[in-house]
C-alpha positions in Angstrom: 33.4 -67.0 28.2 32.7 -63.4 29.1 29.4 -61.8 30.1 27.6 -58.6 28.8 24.9 -57.4 31.5 22.8 -54.3 30.3 22.1 -51.8 33.4 18.2 -51.1 32.6 18.8 -48.3 35.1 20.2 -46.5 32.5 17.4 -47.6 30.3 14.4 -45.7 29.2 11.3 -47.0 31.0 9.0 -45.8 29.0 10.0 -48.3 26.2 11.6 -50.5 28.6 10.5 -53.6 26.9 11.4 -52.4 23.6 15.3 -51.5 24.6 15.5 -55.0 27.0 14.4 -56.5 23.4 16.8 -54.7 21.4 19.6 -55.7 23.8 18.6 -59.6 23.4 18.5 -58.8 19.9 22.3 -57.1 19.8 24.1 -60.0 21.9 23.7 -59.5 25.5 23.9 -62.1 28.0 22.3 -60.7 31.1 19.8 -58.4 32.0 20.8 -56.5 35.1 18.6 -55.4 37.7 19.1 -52.5 40.9 17.3 -52.4 43.0 17.5 -50.0 45.8 15.7 -49.2 49.4 16.4 -45.8 50.0 17.7 -47.2 53.3 21.0 -48.6 52.2 22.0 -46.7 49.3 19.9 -43.4 48.5 18.2 -44.0 45.9 14.8 -46.0 45.6 14.6 -47.9 42.6 12.4 -50.8 40.9 10.2 -53.6 42.8 9.1 -57.9 41.9 7.0 -56.2 39.5 9.8 -55.0 37.2 11.5 -58.1 37.3 8.1 -59.6 36.2 7.7 -57.0 33.0 11.6 -57.7 32.5 10.6 -61.8 32.9 7.6 -61.4 29.8 10.2 -59.1 27.8 12.9 -61.7 27.1 14.5 -65.1 27.8 17.9 -63.9 29.0 18.7 -64.5 32.5 17.6 -61.4 34.9 20.5 -60.6 37.1 19.0 -58.8 40.0 21.3 -57.0 42.7 19.6 -56.5 46.0 20.9 -53.0 47.2 19.0 -53.5 50.1 18.8 -53.3 54.2 16.6 -56.5 54.5 17.8 -58.6 51.9 15.7 -61.9 53.8 12.5 -60.5 53.3 13.0 -59.8 49.4 14.5 -62.7 48.3 11.2 -65.0 47.7 9.1 -62.6 46.1 12.0 -61.2 43.3 12.3 -65.2 42.8 9.0 -65.9 42.0 9.3 -62.8 40.0 11.9 -64.5 37.6 15.1 -63.4 39.0 17.6 -65.4 37.6 20.3 -64.6 39.9 19.8 -63.0 43.6 23.0 -60.4 44.4 23.3 -59.7 48.3 25.4 -57.3 50.2 27.8 -58.5 52.7 27.4 -55.3 54.9 24.0 -56.4 55.6 24.0 -60.2 56.0 24.8 -61.2 59.6 24.7 -65.1 58.0 25.6 -64.5 54.7 26.4 -68.5 53.8 22.9 -69.2 55.4 21.5 -65.7 53.2 23.0 -68.1 50.1 21.8 -71.0 50.6 18.5 -69.7 50.7 18.8 -67.9 47.4 20.0 -71.4 45.9 17.1 -73.1 47.6 15.2 -70.6 45.6 16.4 -71.8 42.4 18.7 -69.4 41.9 22.2 -68.1 41.5 23.4 -66.7 44.8 25.4 -64.1 44.7 27.7 -61.3 46.8 28.8 -57.9 46.5 30.4 -55.6 48.6 31.3 -52.0 48.4 33.9 -50.4 46.9 35.4 -49.7 51.2 34.7 -52.7 51.7 37.7 -55.3 52.7 37.7 -58.0 49.9 37.9 -60.6 52.8 34.6 -59.8 53.9 33.8 -62.0 51.2 35.6 -65.5 52.4 32.6 -66.9 54.4 30.4 -67.1 51.1 33.3 -68.3 48.5 32.2 -71.5 48.6 28.5 -71.2 48.2 28.9 -68.0 45.9 28.1 -69.0 42.3 28.5 -64.9 41.4 30.7 -62.6 43.3 30.7 -59.2 42.1 33.2 -56.0 42.9 30.9 -52.4 42.8 33.6 -50.0 41.3 31.5 -47.1 42.4 30.2 -46.3 45.3 26.3 -47.7 44.7 23.0 -45.7 44.5 23.0 -44.4 40.6 23.9 -44.5 37.3 26.4 -43.5 35.4 29.5 -42.2 38.1 32.4 -42.5 37.5 34.8 -45.7 37.4 37.0 -45.7 40.7 40.5 -46.7 39.6 41.8 -48.0 43.1 39.1 -50.9 42.9 40.6 -52.4 40.4 43.4 -54.2 42.7 40.6 -55.3 44.8 39.1 -56.6 41.4 42.7 -58.7 41.4 41.9 -59.9 45.4 38.9 -61.5 44.5 40.3 -63.1 41.6 42.8 -64.5 43.3 40.8 -65.4 46.0 38.4 -67.4 44.1 41.2 -69.0 42.3 42.6 -70.4 45.6 39.2 -71.8 46.4 38.7 -73.6 43.6 35.5 -71.3 42.5 33.8 -71.3 39.3 31.8 -68.6 40.3 31.0 -65.8 38.4 33.5 -62.4 38.7 31.4 -59.4 38.1 32.1 -55.7 38.2 29.8 -52.8 38.0 29.9 -49.9 37.7 31.7 -46.7 35.9 32.0 -49.6 33.3 32.6 -48.5 29.3 34.4 -49.2 26.4 37.7 -47.3 28.4 37.2 -48.9 31.6 36.5 -52.8 30.4 39.5 -53.5 29.2 41.1 -53.0 32.4 38.8 -54.8 35.1 39.0 -57.4 32.4 42.9 -57.6 32.6 42.0 -58.2 36.6 40.3 -60.4 36.5 36.5 -60.1 35.7 34.2 -62.4 33.3 31.1 -60.7 33.7 30.7 -56.8 32.9 27.3 -54.7 34.1 27.2 -52.0 32.2 24.4 -48.7 31.5 24.8 -45.4 30.1 27.7 -47.2 28.0 24.9 -49.1 26.1 21.3 -47.9 26.7 22.3 -44.0 26.2 25.1 -45.2 23.7 25.1 -42.4 20.9 24.8 -44.6 18.6 22.3 -46.7 20.1 22.1 -50.3 22.2 23.5 -52.5 19.6 26.6 -50.3 18.9 26.9 -50.1 22.6 27.2 -53.6 23.3 29.6 -54.2 20.2 31.7 -51.3 21.4 31.8 -53.0 24.8 32.9 -56.5 23.2 35.0 -54.9 21.0 37.3 -52.9 23.6 37.0 -55.7 26.0 39.7 -57.5 23.8 41.9 -54.4 25.0 45.5 -53.6 23.1 46.8 -56.2 20.9 43.2 -57.8 21.0 
């Protein structure tokens, strides 16, 4: 099974509930929420109230990516708001295993991620505890950035690390994912794909965007 997770960072927030419902109808698997604090990354985005709104709008899992400097203070509020997954950055967690255990204790899938310049080896202490590993394929902070092909080797490395550890964690990618790039990250070993512009800004609409990703995901020869 492979996952398509529309990122609402690219959605029209004047019609957010409607657009989330359209994603669910079109066969999306998760709804991805990018939380940015204006400190760890330059942009400032959504708080728990947006997750609460998403939870009311859909029955799909809500995949929350915490791009924040103080994730420990935000885990419980986002879990209470209805997050299904909580993903934290290795760059800011002094006790990464402890943070992942806390996420699990809150009833959420525990995720860990790293920026493009961070070595994959930093993930190793988290692998026995992570249910999801996210590899950023852009520098986090803004929607609509171009995919960084140099990160593909890191996706391959993380896939190998997960397999060697016997982990069943989802390997997720986020950043510049489109019908042109999804075959590359799939070939590298990713199983979950976050896409924003390719879905919400598709000229033929949300359903066509999701369909395009699913069809292109197969790559040449199916």
